[in-house]
mmCIF file of the N, C-alpha and C atoms, coordinates in Angstrom:
data_MODEL
# 
_entry.id   MODEL 
# 
loop_
_atom_site.group_PDB 
_atom_site.id 
_atom_site.type_symbol 
_atom_site.label_atom_id 
_atom_site.label_alt_id 
_atom_site.label_comp_id 
_atom_site.label_asym_id 
_atom_site.label_entity_id 
_atom_site.label_seq_id 
_atom_site.pdbx_PDB_ins_code 
_atom_site.Cartn_x 
_atom_site.Cartn_y 
_atom_site.Cartn_z 
_atom_site.occupancy 
_atom_site.B_iso_or_equiv 
_atom_site.pdbx_formal_charge 
_atom_site.auth_seq_id 
_atom_site.auth_comp_id 
_atom_site.auth_asym_id 
_atom_site.auth_atom_id 
_atom_site.pdbx_PDB_model_num 
ATOM 1   N N  . UNK A 1 1  ? -101.378 57.509 -84.638  1.00 0.00 ? 1  UNK A N  1 
ATOM 2   C CA . UNK A 1 1  ? -100.260 56.699 -85.834  1.00 0.00 ? 1  UNK A CA 1 
ATOM 3   C C  . UNK A 1 1  ? -100.951 55.876 -86.499  1.00 0.00 ? 1  UNK A C  1 
ATOM 4   N N  . UNK A 1 2  ? -100.951 56.379 -87.963  1.00 0.00 ? 2  UNK A N  1 
ATOM 5   C CA . UNK A 1 2  ? -102.110 56.071 -89.417  1.00 0.00 ? 2  UNK A CA 1 
ATOM 6   C C  . UNK A 1 2  ? -101.519 54.662 -90.135  1.00 0.00 ? 2  UNK A C  1 
ATOM 7   N N  . UNK A 1 3  ? -102.636 53.879 -89.973  1.00 0.00 ? 3  UNK A N  1 
ATOM 8   C CA . UNK A 1 3  ? -101.803 52.192 -90.488  1.00 0.00 ? 3  UNK A CA 1 
ATOM 9   C C  . UNK A 1 3  ? -102.077 52.179 -92.467  1.00 0.00 ? 3  UNK A C  1 
ATOM 10  N N  . UNK A 1 4  ? -100.656 52.200 -93.225  1.00 0.00 ? 4  UNK A N  1 
ATOM 11  C CA . UNK A 1 4  ? -101.057 51.859 -94.435  1.00 0.00 ? 4  UNK A CA 1 
ATOM 12  C C  . UNK A 1 4  ? -100.805 50.167 -94.882  1.00 0.00 ? 4  UNK A C  1 
ATOM 13  N N  . UNK A 1 5  ? -101.126 49.177 -95.188  1.00 0.00 ? 5  UNK A N  1 
ATOM 14  C CA . UNK A 1 5  ? -101.081 48.318 -95.957  1.00 0.00 ? 5  UNK A CA 1 
ATOM 15  C C  . UNK A 1 5  ? -101.360 48.301 -97.828  1.00 0.00 ? 5  UNK A C  1 
ATOM 16  N N  . UNK A 1 6  ? -100.090 47.674 -98.219  1.00 0.00 ? 6  UNK A N  1 
ATOM 17  C CA . UNK A 1 6  ? -99.967  47.769 -99.723  1.00 0.00 ? 6  UNK A CA 1 
ATOM 18  C C  . UNK A 1 6  ? -100.008 46.199 -99.234  1.00 0.00 ? 6  UNK A C  1 
ATOM 19  N N  . UNK A 1 7  ? -101.092 45.678 -100.950 1.00 0.00 ? 7  UNK A N  1 
ATOM 20  C CA . UNK A 1 7  ? -101.500 44.162 -101.059 1.00 0.00 ? 7  UNK A CA 1 
ATOM 21  C C  . UNK A 1 7  ? -100.857 44.280 -102.560 1.00 0.00 ? 7  UNK A C  1 
ATOM 22  N N  . UNK A 1 8  ? -99.813  42.725 -102.584 1.00 0.00 ? 8  UNK A N  1 
ATOM 23  C CA . UNK A 1 8  ? -98.938  43.766 -104.079 1.00 0.00 ? 8  UNK A CA 1 
ATOM 24  C C  . UNK A 1 8  ? -98.742  42.111 -104.864 1.00 0.00 ? 8  UNK A C  1 
ATOM 25  N N  . UNK A 1 9  ? -98.590  41.803 -105.844 1.00 0.00 ? 9  UNK A N  1 
ATOM 26  C CA . UNK A 1 9  ? -98.270  40.414 -105.951 1.00 0.00 ? 9  UNK A CA 1 
ATOM 27  C C  . UNK A 1 9  ? -96.652  40.705 -106.510 1.00 0.00 ? 9  UNK A C  1 
ATOM 28  N N  . UNK A 1 10 ? -95.985  41.081 -105.276 1.00 0.00 ? 10 UNK A N  1 
ATOM 29  C CA . UNK A 1 10 ? -94.722  41.265 -105.683 1.00 0.00 ? 10 UNK A CA 1 
ATOM 30  C C  . UNK A 1 10 ? -93.676  41.939 -104.933 1.00 0.00 ? 10 UNK A C  1 
ATOM 31  N N  . UNK A 1 11 ? -92.817  41.985 -105.175 1.00 0.00 ? 11 UNK A N  1 
ATOM 32  C CA . UNK A 1 11 ? -92.132  43.135 -104.419 1.00 0.00 ? 11 UNK A CA 1 
ATOM 33  C C  . UNK A 1 11 ? -90.174  42.960 -104.209 1.00 0.00 ? 11 UNK A C  1 
ATOM 34  N N  . UNK A 1 12 ? -90.034  44.092 -104.795 1.00 0.00 ? 12 UNK A N  1 
ATOM 35  C CA . UNK A 1 12 ? -88.584  43.651 -104.783 1.00 0.00 ? 12 UNK A CA 1 
ATOM 36  C C  . UNK A 1 12 ? -87.870  43.855 -103.139 1.00 0.00 ? 12 UNK A C  1 
ATOM 37  N N  . UNK A 1 13 ? -87.393  43.097 -102.217 1.00 0.00 ? 13 UNK A N  1 
ATOM 38  C CA . UNK A 1 13 ? -86.151  42.403 -103.328 1.00 0.00 ? 13 UNK A CA 1 
ATOM 39  C C  . UNK A 1 13 ? -87.131  40.626 -103.008 1.00 0.00 ? 13 UNK A C  1 
ATOM 40  N N  . UNK A 1 14 ? -87.514  40.552 -102.973 1.00 0.00 ? 14 UNK A N  1 
ATOM 41  C CA . UNK A 1 14 ? -88.229  39.335 -102.932 1.00 0.00 ? 14 UNK A CA 1 
ATOM 42  C C  . UNK A 1 14 ? -88.770  38.075 -104.117 1.00 0.00 ? 14 UNK A C  1 
ATOM 43  N N  . UNK A 1 15 ? -89.836  39.678 -104.785 1.00 0.00 ? 15 UNK A N  1 
ATOM 44  C CA . UNK A 1 15 ? -90.068  38.339 -106.075 1.00 0.00 ? 15 UNK A CA 1 
ATOM 45  C C  . UNK A 1 15 ? -90.243  39.686 -106.596 1.00 0.00 ? 15 UNK A C  1 
ATOM 46  N N  . UNK A 1 16 ? -89.779  39.461 -108.351 1.00 0.00 ? 16 UNK A N  1 
ATOM 47  C CA . UNK A 1 16 ? -89.708  40.607 -109.345 1.00 0.00 ? 16 UNK A CA 1 
ATOM 48  C C  . UNK A 1 16 ? -89.924  39.942 -110.664 1.00 0.00 ? 16 UNK A C  1 
ATOM 49  N N  . UNK A 1 17 ? -90.656  40.388 -111.394 1.00 0.00 ? 17 UNK A N  1 
ATOM 50  C CA . UNK A 1 17 ? -91.316  40.375 -112.638 1.00 0.00 ? 17 UNK A CA 1 
ATOM 51  C C  . UNK A 1 17 ? -91.478  41.217 -113.521 1.00 0.00 ? 17 UNK A C  1 
ATOM 52  N N  . UNK A 1 18 ? -91.600  42.591 -112.993 1.00 0.00 ? 18 UNK A N  1 
ATOM 53  C CA . UNK A 1 18 ? -91.691  43.637 -113.235 1.00 0.00 ? 18 UNK A CA 1 
ATOM 54  C C  . UNK A 1 18 ? -91.899  44.597 -112.894 1.00 0.00 ? 18 UNK A C  1 
ATOM 55  N N  . UNK A 1 19 ? -92.396  46.232 -112.950 1.00 0.00 ? 19 UNK A N  1 
ATOM 56  C CA . UNK A 1 19 ? -92.370  47.237 -112.039 1.00 0.00 ? 19 UNK A CA 1 
ATOM 57  C C  . UNK A 1 19 ? -92.572  47.446 -111.169 1.00 0.00 ? 19 UNK A C  1 
ATOM 58  N N  . UNK A 1 20 ? -93.714  46.945 -111.223 1.00 0.00 ? 20 UNK A N  1 
ATOM 59  C CA . UNK A 1 20 ? -94.569  46.819 -109.686 1.00 0.00 ? 20 UNK A CA 1 
ATOM 60  C C  . UNK A 1 20 ? -94.019  46.526 -108.762 1.00 0.00 ? 20 UNK A C  1 
ATOM 61  N N  . UNK A 1 21 ? -92.951  45.290 -109.093 1.00 0.00 ? 21 UNK A N  1 
ATOM 62  C CA . UNK A 1 21 ? -92.495  45.382 -107.648 1.00 0.00 ? 21 UNK A CA 1 
ATOM 63  C C  . UNK A 1 21 ? -91.425  46.618 -107.174 1.00 0.00 ? 21 UNK A C  1 
ATOM 64  N N  . UNK A 1 22 ? -90.741  46.954 -107.894 1.00 0.00 ? 22 UNK A N  1 
ATOM 65  C CA . UNK A 1 22 ? -89.617  48.102 -107.846 1.00 0.00 ? 22 UNK A CA 1 
ATOM 66  C C  . UNK A 1 22 ? -90.919  49.218 -106.665 1.00 0.00 ? 22 UNK A C  1 
ATOM 67  N N  . UNK A 1 23 ? -91.995  49.552 -107.130 1.00 0.00 ? 23 UNK A N  1 
ATOM 68  C CA . UNK A 1 23 ? -92.972  50.729 -106.799 1.00 0.00 ? 23 UNK A CA 1 
ATOM 69  C C  . UNK A 1 23 ? -92.914  49.999 -105.476 1.00 0.00 ? 23 UNK A C  1 
ATOM 70  N N  . UNK A 1 24 ? -94.064  49.332 -104.882 1.00 0.00 ? 24 UNK A N  1 
ATOM 71  C CA . UNK A 1 24 ? -93.808  48.290 -103.703 1.00 0.00 ? 24 UNK A CA 1 
ATOM 72  C C  . UNK A 1 24 ? -92.979  47.884 -103.241 1.00 0.00 ? 24 UNK A C  1 
ATOM 73  N N  . UNK A 1 25 ? -91.204  47.590 -103.803 1.00 0.00 ? 25 UNK A N  1 
ATOM 74  C CA . UNK A 1 25 ? -90.721  48.056 -102.634 1.00 0.00 ? 25 UNK A CA 1 
ATOM 75  C C  . UNK A 1 25 ? -89.878  49.259 -102.158 1.00 0.00 ? 25 UNK A C  1 
ATOM 76  N N  . UNK A 1 26 ? -89.840  49.957 -103.202 1.00 0.00 ? 26 UNK A N  1 
ATOM 77  C CA . UNK A 1 26 ? -89.510  51.486 -102.645 1.00 0.00 ? 26 UNK A CA 1 
ATOM 78  C C  . UNK A 1 26 ? -90.777  52.375 -101.663 1.00 0.00 ? 26 UNK A C  1 
ATOM 79  N N  . UNK A 1 27 ? -92.101  51.937 -102.492 1.00 0.00 ? 27 UNK A N  1 
ATOM 80  C CA . UNK A 1 27 ? -92.237  53.899 -101.738 1.00 0.00 ? 27 UNK A CA 1 
ATOM 81  C C  . UNK A 1 27 ? -92.964  53.266 -100.022 1.00 0.00 ? 27 UNK A C  1 
ATOM 82  N N  . UNK A 1 28 ? -93.276  51.939 -99.392  1.00 0.00 ? 28 UNK A N  1 
ATOM 83  C CA . UNK A 1 28 ? -92.698  52.174 -98.314  1.00 0.00 ? 28 UNK A CA 1 
ATOM 84  C C  . UNK A 1 28 ? -92.120  52.703 -97.162  1.00 0.00 ? 28 UNK A C  1 
ATOM 85  N N  . UNK A 1 29 ? -91.180  52.993 -97.719  1.00 0.00 ? 29 UNK A N  1 
ATOM 86  C CA . UNK A 1 29 ? -89.735  53.590 -96.893  1.00 0.00 ? 29 UNK A CA 1 
ATOM 87  C C  . UNK A 1 29 ? -89.532  55.256 -97.079  1.00 0.00 ? 29 UNK A C  1 
ATOM 88  N N  . UNK A 1 30 ? -90.568  55.937 -97.820  1.00 0.00 ? 30 UNK A N  1 
ATOM 89  C CA . UNK A 1 30 ? -90.744  57.104 -98.183  1.00 0.00 ? 30 UNK A CA 1 
ATOM 90  C C  . UNK A 1 30 ? -91.742  57.494 -96.699  1.00 0.00 ? 30 UNK A C  1 
ATOM 91  N N  . UNK A 1 31 ? -92.421  56.701 -96.362  1.00 0.00 ? 31 UNK A N  1 
ATOM 92  C CA . UNK A 1 31 ? -93.334  56.760 -95.293  1.00 0.00 ? 31 UNK A CA 1 
ATOM 93  C C  . UNK A 1 31 ? -92.378  56.992 -93.745  1.00 0.00 ? 31 UNK A C  1 
ATOM 94  N N  . UNK A 1 32 ? -92.705  58.434 -93.162  1.00 0.00 ? 32 UNK A N  1 
ATOM 95  C CA . UNK A 1 32 ? -92.135  58.298 -92.179  1.00 0.00 ? 32 UNK A CA 1 
ATOM 96  C C  . UNK A 1 32 ? -92.710  57.566 -90.906  1.00 0.00 ? 32 UNK A C  1 
ATOM 97  N N  . UNK A 1 33 ? -91.918  56.502 -90.585  1.00 0.00 ? 33 UNK A N  1 
ATOM 98  C CA . UNK A 1 33 ? -92.237  55.655 -89.312  1.00 0.00 ? 33 UNK A CA 1 
ATOM 99  C C  . UNK A 1 33 ? -92.887  55.749 -88.092  1.00 0.00 ? 33 UNK A C  1 
ATOM 100 N N  . UNK A 1 34 ? -92.336  56.967 -87.571  1.00 0.00 ? 34 UNK A N  1 
ATOM 101 C CA . UNK A 1 34 ? -92.743  58.201 -86.600  1.00 0.00 ? 34 UNK A CA 1 
ATOM 102 C C  . UNK A 1 34 ? -94.589  58.290 -87.108  1.00 0.00 ? 34 UNK A C  1 
ATOM 103 N N  . UNK A 1 35 ? -95.086  58.154 -87.937  1.00 0.00 ? 35 UNK A N  1 
ATOM 104 C CA . UNK A 1 35 ? -96.511  58.422 -88.509  1.00 0.00 ? 35 UNK A CA 1 
ATOM 105 C C  . UNK A 1 35 ? -96.768  57.473 -89.188  1.00 0.00 ? 35 UNK A C  1 
ATOM 106 N N  . UNK A 1 36 ? -96.728  57.132 -89.702  1.00 0.00 ? 36 UNK A N  1 
ATOM 107 C CA . UNK A 1 36 ? -97.269  56.031 -90.402  1.00 0.00 ? 36 UNK A CA 1 
ATOM 108 C C  . UNK A 1 36 ? -96.635  54.107 -90.053  1.00 0.00 ? 36 UNK A C  1 
ATOM 109 N N  . UNK A 1 37 ? -97.210  53.119 -90.042  1.00 0.00 ? 37 UNK A N  1 
ATOM 110 C CA . UNK A 1 37 ? -97.647  52.015 -89.770  1.00 0.00 ? 37 UNK A CA 1 
ATOM 111 C C  . UNK A 1 37 ? -97.649  51.582 -90.662  1.00 0.00 ? 37 UNK A C  1 
ATOM 112 N N  . UNK A 1 38 ? -96.897  50.949 -91.830  1.00 0.00 ? 38 UNK A N  1 
ATOM 113 C CA . UNK A 1 38 ? -97.171  50.350 -93.031  1.00 0.00 ? 38 UNK A CA 1 
ATOM 114 C C  . UNK A 1 38 ? -96.257  49.253 -93.077  1.00 0.00 ? 38 UNK A C  1 
ATOM 115 N N  . UNK A 1 39 ? -97.420  48.527 -93.997  1.00 0.00 ? 39 UNK A N  1 
ATOM 116 C CA . UNK A 1 39 ? -96.871  46.891 -93.574  1.00 0.00 ? 39 UNK A CA 1 
ATOM 117 C C  . UNK A 1 39 ? -97.271  46.729 -95.750  1.00 0.00 ? 39 UNK A C  1 
ATOM 118 N N  . UNK A 1 40 ? -96.082  45.682 -96.179  1.00 0.00 ? 40 UNK A N  1 
ATOM 119 C CA . UNK A 1 40 ? -97.141  44.774 -97.457  1.00 0.00 ? 40 UNK A CA 1 
ATOM 120 C C  . UNK A 1 40 ? -97.318  43.320 -97.114  1.00 0.00 ? 40 UNK A C  1 
ATOM 121 N N  . UNK A 1 41 ? -98.142  43.011 -98.502  1.00 0.00 ? 41 UNK A N  1 
ATOM 122 C CA . UNK A 1 41 ? -98.194  41.800 -98.459  1.00 0.00 ? 41 UNK A CA 1 
ATOM 123 C C  . UNK A 1 41 ? -97.945  41.417 -99.265  1.00 0.00 ? 41 UNK A C  1 
ATOM 124 N N  . UNK A 1 42 ? -97.091  40.366 -100.068 1.00 0.00 ? 42 UNK A N  1 
ATOM 125 C CA . UNK A 1 42 ? -96.956  39.426 -100.958 1.00 0.00 ? 42 UNK A CA 1 
ATOM 126 C C  . UNK A 1 42 ? -97.163  37.735 -100.801 1.00 0.00 ? 42 UNK A C  1 
ATOM 127 N N  . UNK A 1 43 ? -97.407  37.939 -101.955 1.00 0.00 ? 43 UNK A N  1 
ATOM 128 C CA . UNK A 1 43 ? -97.662  35.827 -101.717 1.00 0.00 ? 43 UNK A CA 1 
ATOM 129 C C  . UNK A 1 43 ? -96.476  35.278 -101.713 1.00 0.00 ? 43 UNK A C  1 
ATOM 130 N N  . UNK A 1 44 ? -96.495  34.244 -101.021 1.00 0.00 ? 44 UNK A N  1 
ATOM 131 C CA . UNK A 1 44 ? -95.434  33.178 -100.939 1.00 0.00 ? 44 UNK A CA 1 
ATOM 132 C C  . UNK A 1 44 ? -95.204  32.046 -102.083 1.00 0.00 ? 44 UNK A C  1 
ATOM 133 N N  . UNK A 1 45 ? -94.599  32.821 -102.832 1.00 0.00 ? 45 UNK A N  1 
ATOM 134 C CA . UNK A 1 45 ? -94.485  31.950 -103.817 1.00 0.00 ? 45 UNK A CA 1 
ATOM 135 C C  . UNK A 1 45 ? -93.529  30.415 -103.687 1.00 0.00 ? 45 UNK A C  1 
ATOM 136 N N  . UNK A 1 46 ? -93.586  29.615 -104.596 1.00 0.00 ? 46 UNK A N  1 
ATOM 137 C CA . UNK A 1 46 ? -92.831  28.386 -104.081 1.00 0.00 ? 46 UNK A CA 1 
ATOM 138 C C  . UNK A 1 46 ? -91.271  29.023 -105.142 1.00 0.00 ? 46 UNK A C  1 
ATOM 139 N N  . UNK A 1 47 ? -91.095  29.769 -105.816 1.00 0.00 ? 47 UNK A N  1 
ATOM 140 C CA . UNK A 1 47 ? -89.783  30.304 -106.817 1.00 0.00 ? 47 UNK A CA 1 
ATOM 141 C C  . UNK A 1 47 ? -89.167  30.928 -106.042 1.00 0.00 ? 47 UNK A C  1 
ATOM 142 N N  . UNK A 1 48 ? -89.565  31.935 -105.101 1.00 0.00 ? 48 UNK A N  1 
ATOM 143 C CA . UNK A 1 48 ? -89.015  32.487 -104.035 1.00 0.00 ? 48 UNK A CA 1 
ATOM 144 C C  . UNK A 1 48 ? -87.864  31.919 -103.128 1.00 0.00 ? 48 UNK A C  1 
ATOM 145 N N  . UNK A 1 49 ? -86.816  32.949 -103.606 1.00 0.00 ? 49 UNK A N  1 
ATOM 146 C CA . UNK A 1 49 ? -85.557  32.225 -102.701 1.00 0.00 ? 49 UNK A CA 1 
ATOM 147 C C  . UNK A 1 49 ? -85.408  32.078 -101.030 1.00 0.00 ? 49 UNK A C  1 
ATOM 148 N N  . UNK A 1 50 ? -84.871  31.277 -100.582 1.00 0.00 ? 50 UNK A N  1 
ATOM 149 C CA . UNK A 1 50 ? -84.677  30.621 -99.160  1.00 0.00 ? 50 UNK A CA 1 
ATOM 150 C C  . UNK A 1 50 ? -84.599  31.689 -98.106  1.00 0.00 ? 50 UNK A C  1 
ATOM 151 N N  . UNK A 1 51 ? -83.720  32.286 -98.785  1.00 0.00 ? 51 UNK A N  1 
ATOM 152 C CA . UNK A 1 51 ? -83.278  33.390 -97.756  1.00 0.00 ? 51 UNK A CA 1 
ATOM 153 C C  . UNK A 1 51 ? -83.991  34.553 -97.637  1.00 0.00 ? 51 UNK A C  1 
ATOM 154 N N  . UNK A 1 52 ? -85.382  34.316 -98.513  1.00 0.00 ? 52 UNK A N  1 
ATOM 155 C CA . UNK A 1 52 ? -86.221  35.921 -98.809  1.00 0.00 ? 52 UNK A CA 1 
ATOM 156 C C  . UNK A 1 52 ? -87.004  35.046 -98.195  1.00 0.00 ? 52 UNK A C  1 
ATOM 157 N N  . UNK A 1 53 ? -87.689  34.034 -97.939  1.00 0.00 ? 53 UNK A N  1 
ATOM 158 C CA . UNK A 1 53 ? -88.549  33.415 -97.040  1.00 0.00 ? 53 UNK A CA 1 
ATOM 159 C C  . UNK A 1 53 ? -88.118  33.306 -95.778  1.00 0.00 ? 53 UNK A C  1 
ATOM 160 N N  . UNK A 1 54 ? -87.131  33.420 -95.494  1.00 0.00 ? 54 UNK A N  1 
ATOM 161 C CA . UNK A 1 54 ? -87.151  33.346 -94.021  1.00 0.00 ? 54 UNK A CA 1 
ATOM 162 C C  . UNK A 1 54 ? -87.407  35.015 -93.500  1.00 0.00 ? 54 UNK A C  1 
ATOM 163 N N  . UNK A 1 55 ? -87.139  35.843 -94.435  1.00 0.00 ? 55 UNK A N  1 
ATOM 164 C CA . UNK A 1 55 ? -87.220  37.298 -94.214  1.00 0.00 ? 55 UNK A CA 1 
ATOM 165 C C  . UNK A 1 55 ? -89.146  37.334 -93.702  1.00 0.00 ? 55 UNK A C  1 
ATOM 166 N N  . UNK A 1 56 ? -90.022  36.197 -94.287  1.00 0.00 ? 56 UNK A N  1 
ATOM 167 C CA . UNK A 1 56 ? -90.966  36.724 -93.928  1.00 0.00 ? 56 UNK A CA 1 
ATOM 168 C C  . UNK A 1 56 ? -91.670  36.734 -92.747  1.00 0.00 ? 56 UNK A C  1 
ATOM 169 N N  . UNK A 1 57 ? -92.603  37.011 -92.299  1.00 0.00 ? 57 UNK A N  1 
ATOM 170 C CA . UNK A 1 57 ? -93.418  36.493 -90.864  1.00 0.00 ? 57 UNK A CA 1 
ATOM 171 C C  . UNK A 1 57 ? -94.842  36.221 -91.681  1.00 0.00 ? 57 UNK A C  1 
ATOM 172 N N  . UNK A 1 58 ? -95.013  34.603 -91.265  1.00 0.00 ? 58 UNK A N  1 
ATOM 173 C CA . UNK A 1 58 ? -96.371  33.894 -91.223  1.00 0.00 ? 58 UNK A CA 1 
ATOM 174 C C  . UNK A 1 58 ? -97.421  34.791 -90.441  1.00 0.00 ? 58 UNK A C  1 
ATOM 175 N N  . UNK A 1 59 ? -98.294  35.160 -91.288  1.00 0.00 ? 59 UNK A N  1 
ATOM 176 C CA . UNK A 1 59 ? -99.374  35.053 -90.297  1.00 0.00 ? 59 UNK A CA 1 
ATOM 177 C C  . UNK A 1 59 ? -100.806 34.315 -90.788  1.00 0.00 ? 59 UNK A C  1 
ATOM 178 N N  . UNK A 1 60 ? -100.654 34.277 -91.855  1.00 0.00 ? 60 UNK A N  1 
ATOM 179 C CA . UNK A 1 60 ? -102.232 33.296 -92.203  1.00 0.00 ? 60 UNK A CA 1 
ATOM 180 C C  . UNK A 1 60 ? -102.059 32.708 -93.374  1.00 0.00 ? 60 UNK A C  1 
ATOM 181 N N  . UNK A 1 61 ? -103.005 31.973 -94.478  1.00 0.00 ? 61 UNK A N  1 
ATOM 182 C CA . UNK A 1 61 ? -102.819 31.861 -95.678  1.00 0.00 ? 61 UNK A CA 1 
ATOM 183 C C  . UNK A 1 61 ? -104.568 31.332 -96.155  1.00 0.00 ? 61 UNK A C  1 
ATOM 184 N N  . UNK A 1 62 ? -105.050 31.724 -97.445  1.00 0.00 ? 62 UNK A N  1 
ATOM 185 C CA . UNK A 1 62 ? -106.520 32.191 -97.245  1.00 0.00 ? 62 UNK A CA 1 
ATOM 186 C C  . UNK A 1 62 ? -106.228 31.658 -98.917  1.00 0.00 ? 62 UNK A C  1 
ATOM 187 N N  . UNK A 1 63 ? -107.255 31.492 -99.439  1.00 0.00 ? 63 UNK A N  1 
ATOM 188 C CA . UNK A 1 63 ? -107.707 31.142 -100.923 1.00 0.00 ? 63 UNK A CA 1 
ATOM 189 C C  . UNK A 1 63 ? -108.840 31.811 -101.448 1.00 0.00 ? 63 UNK A C  1 
ATOM 190 N N  . UNK A 1 64 ? -109.140 32.367 -102.818 1.00 0.00 ? 64 UNK A N  1 
ATOM 191 C CA . UNK A 1 64 ? -109.727 32.781 -103.702 1.00 0.00 ? 64 UNK A CA 1 
ATOM 192 C C  . UNK A 1 64 ? -110.078 32.166 -104.329 1.00 0.00 ? 64 UNK A C  1 
ATOM 193 N N  . UNK A 1 65 ? -111.698 32.228 -104.767 1.00 0.00 ? 65 UNK A N  1 
ATOM 194 C CA . UNK A 1 65 ? -112.408 31.991 -105.822 1.00 0.00 ? 65 UNK A CA 1 
ATOM 195 C C  . UNK A 1 65 ? -111.901 32.845 -107.282 1.00 0.00 ? 65 UNK A C  1 
ATOM 196 N N  . UNK A 1 66 ? -111.821 32.619 -108.044 1.00 0.00 ? 66 UNK A N  1 
ATOM 197 C CA . UNK A 1 66 ? -110.986 33.351 -109.251 1.00 0.00 ? 66 UNK A CA 1 
ATOM 198 C C  . UNK A 1 66 ? -111.705 33.101 -110.865 1.00 0.00 ? 66 UNK A C  1 
ATOM 199 N N  . UNK A 1 67 ? -113.025 33.142 -110.524 1.00 0.00 ? 67 UNK A N  1 
ATOM 200 C CA . UNK A 1 67 ? -113.699 32.600 -111.671 1.00 0.00 ? 67 UNK A CA 1 
ATOM 201 C C  . UNK A 1 67 ? -113.936 30.742 -111.641 1.00 0.00 ? 67 UNK A C  1 
ATOM 202 N N  . UNK A 1 68 ? -113.728 29.759 -112.629 1.00 0.00 ? 68 UNK A N  1 
ATOM 203 C CA . UNK A 1 68 ? -113.718 28.393 -111.869 1.00 0.00 ? 68 UNK A CA 1 
ATOM 204 C C  . UNK A 1 68 ? -112.490 27.926 -111.481 1.00 0.00 ? 68 UNK A C  1 
ATOM 205 N N  . UNK A 1 69 ? -111.640 28.829 -111.396 1.00 0.00 ? 69 UNK A N  1 
ATOM 206 C CA . UNK A 1 69 ? -110.342 28.079 -109.860 1.00 0.00 ? 69 UNK A CA 1 
ATOM 207 C C  . UNK A 1 69 ? -110.248 28.641 -108.849 1.00 0.00 ? 69 UNK A C  1 
ATOM 208 N N  . UNK A 1 70 ? -109.807 28.152 -107.561 1.00 0.00 ? 70 UNK A N  1 
ATOM 209 C CA . UNK A 1 70 ? -109.618 28.497 -106.732 1.00 0.00 ? 70 UNK A CA 1 
ATOM 210 C C  . UNK A 1 70 ? -108.518 28.155 -105.855 1.00 0.00 ? 70 UNK A C  1 
ATOM 211 N N  . UNK A 1 71 ? -107.891 29.910 -105.447 1.00 0.00 ? 71 UNK A N  1 
ATOM 212 C CA . UNK A 1 71 ? -106.736 29.952 -105.426 1.00 0.00 ? 71 UNK A CA 1 
ATOM 213 C C  . UNK A 1 71 ? -106.028 30.428 -103.911 1.00 0.00 ? 71 UNK A C  1 
# 
C-alpha cells in the first residue's frame, strides 16, 4: 500500500479561506483506499468550529522558526 500525506494550511470542511481548502478537502477522496493510505495534516486553528475540532486526531505539536518569529 502506498502512503500519501497532504500538508496544507486549510481543508474543507474544517477551515476555509480560499480555493486551496476545496482542493485539499476533495483530492484525498479521489484515491482508492484499497491501494493508498491517504492522510491530511492541517493546523488546529483556534477559530475552527468545535464540531470539527472533535473530528481531528491529535498526534503531536511542533513549532517552526519563520524569519524572526517562532510559530
